[in-house]
C-alpha positions as CSV (number, residue, x, y, z in Angstrom):
1,X,109.0,124.6,119.8
2,X,105.2,125.4,119.6
3,X,103.1,122.7,121.3
4,X,99.9,124.8,121.3
5,X,99.3,126.2,117.8
6,X,96.1,128.0,118.6
7,X,93.6,128.6,121.4
8,X,90.2,130.2,121.2
9,X,88.6,130.2,124.6
10,X,88.6,126.6,125.9
11,X,89.3,125.3,122.4
12,X,93.0,124.3,121.8
13,X,94.7,123.1,118.6
14,X,97.8,121.3,119.6
15,X,100.4,121.1,116.9
16,X,101.2,117.4,117.6
17,X,97.6,116.4,116.8
18,X,97.6,118.5,113.6
19,X,100.7,116.9,112.4
20,X,99.2,113.4,113.0
21,X,96.2,114.4,111.0
22,X,98.3,115.8,108.1
23,X,100.4,112.7,108.0
24,X,97.3,110.4,108.1
25,X,95.6,112.3,105.3
26,X,98.6,112.2,103.1
27,X,99.2,108.5,103.6
28,X,95.5,107.8,103.1
29,X,95.5,109.6,99.8
30,X,98.5,107.7,98.8
31,X,97.1,104.3,99.6
32,X,93.8,105.1,98.2
33,X,95.2,105.9,94.7
34,X,97.6,102.8,94.8
35,X,94.6,100.6,95.9
36,X,92.8,101.7,92.7
37,X,95.8,100.9,90.6
38,X,96.2,97.5,92.2
39,X,92.5,96.7,91.5
40,X,91.6,96.5,95.2
41,X,88.3,98.0,96.6
42,X,89.4,101.6,97.6
43,X,86.6,101.9,100.1
44,X,87.8,98.8,102.0
45,X,91.3,100.2,101.9
46,X,90.0,103.4,103.4
47,X,88.1,101.4,106.2
48,X,91.3,99.5,106.9
49,X,93.4,102.6,107.0
50,X,91.2,104.2,109.7
51,X,91.3,101.0,111.7
52,X,95.0,101.1,111.4
53,X,95.2,104.7,112.6
54,X,92.8,103.9,115.6
55,X,94.6,100.8,116.7
56,X,98.0,102.3,116.0
57,X,97.3,105.3,118.2
58,X,95.9,103.0,120.8
59,X,98.9,100.6,120.7
60,X,101.3,103.6,120.9
61,X,99.5,105.2,123.7
62,X,99.2,101.9,125.8
63,X,102.9,101.2,125.6
64,X,103.7,104.9,126.4
65,X,101.5,104.7,129.5
66,X,103.2,101.5,130.5
67,X,106.5,103.3,130.6
68,X,105.1,106.0,132.8
69,X,102.8,104.2,135.2
70,X,103.8,106.2,138.2
71,X,102.9,109.5,136.4
72,X,99.6,108.4,135.0
73,X,98.5,106.7,138.3
74,X,98.5,110.2,139.6
75,X,96.9,111.8,136.7
76,X,94.5,109.3,135.2
77,X,92.6,111.7,132.9
78,X,95.9,112.6,131.0
79,X,95.8,109.1,129.8
80,X,93.5,110.4,127.0
81,X,95.6,113.5,126.2
82,X,97.4,111.9,123.2
83,X,97.1,115.0,121.2
84,X,99.7,116.5,123.5
85,X,102.3,113.9,122.6
86,X,103.1,110.6,124.1
87,X,103.1,107.6,121.7
88,X,105.7,104.8,121.4
89,X,106.2,104.0,117.8
90,X,106.7,100.2,118.1
91,X,103.3,100.0,120.0
92,X,101.7,101.9,117.2
93,X,103.4,99.8,114.6
94,X,102.2,96.5,116.1
95,X,98.6,98.0,116.5
96,X,98.6,99.1,112.9
97,X,99.9,95.8,111.5
98,X,97.3,93.9,113.5
99,X,94.6,96.1,112.1
100,X,95.8,95.5,108.5
101,X,96.2,91.8,109.1
102,X,92.8,91.3,110.7
103,X,90.7,93.5,108.4
104,X,92.5,92.3,105.2
105,X,91.3,88.9,106.1
106,X,87.9,90.0,107.2
107,X,87.4,91.9,103.8
108,X,89.1,89.0,101.9
109,X,91.8,91.3,100.6
110,X,95.3,89.8,99.9
111,X,96.9,90.4,103.2
112,X,100.7,90.8,102.4
113,X,99.8,92.8,99.2
114,X,97.7,95.1,101.2
115,X,100.5,95.6,103.8
116,X,103.0,96.3,101.2
117,X,100.7,99.0,99.6
118,X,100.4,100.6,103.0
119,X,104.2,100.8,103.8
120,X,105.0,104.1,102.0
121,X,101.9,105.6,103.5
122,X,103.0,104.5,106.9
123,X,106.4,106.1,106.3
124,X,105.1,109.4,105.3
125,X,102.6,109.5,108.1
126,X,105.4,108.6,110.5
127,X,107.5,111.4,109.1
128,X,104.8,113.9,109.9
129,X,104.2,112.4,113.4
130,X,107.8,113.1,114.2
131,X,107.3,116.7,113.1
132,X,104.6,116.6,115.7
133,X,107.0,115.3,118.3
134,X,109.4,118.1,117.4
135,X,106.7,120.8,118.0
136,X,105.6,119.1,121.3
137,X,109.2,118.6,122.5
138,X,108.8,114.9,123.2
139,X,111.4,112.3,122.2
140,X,114.0,115.0,122.7
141,X,117.7,114.5,122.2
142,X,120.8,114.6,124.5
143,X,122.5,118.0,125.2
144,X,124.5,119.0,122.2
145,X,126.6,122.0,123.0
146,X,128.7,123.2,120.0
147,X,126.5,121.2,117.5
148,X,125.4,123.7,114.8
149,X,122.1,122.1,114.2
150,X,121.2,121.8,117.9
151,X,117.8,123.2,119.0
152,X,116.8,125.0,122.1
153,X,113.2,124.6,123.4
154,X,111.8,127.7,125.3
155,X,108.1,127.3,125.2
156,X,107.0,126.5,128.8
157,X,104.5,123.9,127.4
158,X,107.3,122.0,125.7
159,X,108.0,118.6,127.1
160,X,111.7,119.0,126.4
161,X,114.1,120.6,129.1
162,X,114.1,124.3,128.4
163,X,117.1,126.5,127.5
164,X,119.5,123.7,126.7
165,X,120.7,123.0,123.2
166,X,119.7,119.5,122.3
167,X,120.1,117.0,119.5
168,X,116.9,117.2,117.3
169,X,116.2,113.6,117.5
170,X,112.7,114.1,116.3
171,X,114.0,115.4,113.0
172,X,116.6,112.7,112.8
173,X,113.7,110.1,113.0
174,X,111.7,112.1,110.5
175,X,114.6,111.9,108.1
176,X,114.8,108.2,108.6
177,X,111.2,107.9,107.8
178,X,111.6,110.0,104.7
179,X,114.4,107.8,103.5
180,X,112.3,104.7,104.1
181,X,109.5,106.4,102.1
182,X,111.8,107.1,99.2
183,X,113.3,103.6,99.2
184,X,109.9,101.7,99.4
185,X,108.3,104.1,96.7
186,X,111.3,103.0,94.5
187,X,110.9,99.4,95.2
188,X,107.1,99.3,95.0
189,X,107.1,98.3,91.1
190,X,110.4,96.4,91.5
191,X,109.9,94.1,94.3
192,X,110.8,90.4,94.0
193,X,108.3,88.9,96.4
194,X,105.1,89.9,98.1
195,X,105.8,91.3,101.6
196,X,109.2,92.7,100.6
197,X,108.1,96.3,101.2
198,X,107.0,95.5,104.8
199,X,110.2,93.7,105.4
200,X,112.4,96.5,104.1
201,X,110.5,98.9,106.4
202,X,111.2,96.8,109.3
203,X,115.0,96.5,108.5
204,X,115.5,100.1,107.7
205,X,113.5,101.4,110.6
206,X,115.0,99.2,113.2
207,X,118.5,100.2,112.1
208,X,117.7,103.9,111.9
209,X,116.0,103.9,115.2
210,X,118.9,102.2,116.8
211,X,121.2,104.9,115.6
212,X,118.7,107.7,116.6
213,X,118.6,106.1,120.1
214,X,122.2,107.0,120.6
215,X,121.3,110.7,120.6
216,X,118.0,110.5,122.6
217,X,117.9,112.3,125.9
218,X,114.5,111.2,127.2
219,X,115.1,108.0,129.2
220,X,111.4,107.1,130.0
221,X,111.7,104.0,127.8
222,X,114.5,102.7,130.0
223,X,117.5,100.4,129.3
224,X,118.1,96.7,129.0
225,X,121.8,97.3,129.6
226,X,122.3,100.8,131.0
227,X,123.5,103.1,129.4
228,X,124.5,101.0,126.3
229,X,121.3,99.2,125.1
230,X,118.0,101.0,125.4
231,X,114.7,99.2,125.4
232,X,114.0,100.5,121.9
233,X,117.4,99.2,120.7
234,X,116.7,95.8,122.2
235,X,113.4,95.7,120.4
236,X,115.0,96.7,117.2
237,X,117.3,93.8,117.3
238,X,114.4,91.4,117.2
239,X,112.6,93.4,114.6
240,X,115.5,93.2,112.3
241,X,116.1,89.5,112.9
242,X,112.4,88.9,112.3
243,X,112.5,90.9,109.1
244,X,115.6,89.0,108.0
245,X,113.9,85.7,108.5
246,X,110.8,86.9,106.5
247,X,112.9,88.1,103.7
248,X,114.0,84.5,103.0
249,X,110.8,82.8,104.1
250,X,108.4,85.1,102.1
251,X,111.0,85.3,99.3
252,X,110.7,81.6,98.7
253,X,107.0,81.4,99.3
254,X,105.6,84.4,97.5
255,X,108.0,85.2,94.7
256,X,106.8,87.5,91.9
257,X,107.4,86.2,88.4
258,X,109.8,88.3,86.4
259,X,107.4,87.7,83.4
260,X,104.6,89.5,85.0
261,X,104.5,93.2,85.7
262,X,105.8,93.5,89.3
263,X,103.3,94.8,91.8
């Protein structure tokens, strides 16, 4: 679509980076206000959120680089061009979860409660990140001739193959993230145990991502069983099974009393 939004001299504003910033700021405002309602130190919540962003970007970028070692070995400086696109969500998710786990313990905040509080923010930030993917042309879909909503990328800077109608898989994933946002916002004051929102996120995302993978056309992530099971689908199986285990484990260990206002 439009990878480069604005250029003034040597200064460039990439649409992907702008979408990441918008998503983060929206998520930050949401978690900040919720932290105040939950009686948690909002300044600490902001600190953790910035660490989550930093380690999330780092984790997502590292995994992306690992999938394209041949390319980056020839262009080492481009390792740092993350604003042009090139993040693997599962790497970013693990980096962000590590940040919230570590710094929640460091700041003596309730870890699972803090993670639950962050889930809707993560979902809305992820949605905007996928908008960034759409503008950059990364994470593009398979050819979709005859599909009414297919998109054709024509910008020479786009990472998608030009002139071919493609499934807008970036928008499919954005829709998945929006659905998760709506579900977790609904459950926020109705959850049955601490950690439930994180588990719901893991379940819904792994299922949604597996479906979206069917229509993905960029094969840099590779396959475990080509062409039936992509690497991301393979990881999604373990994410879902892990979430299913945590549902029962945390459900028994950290139940929320029905006589107390559900947080």
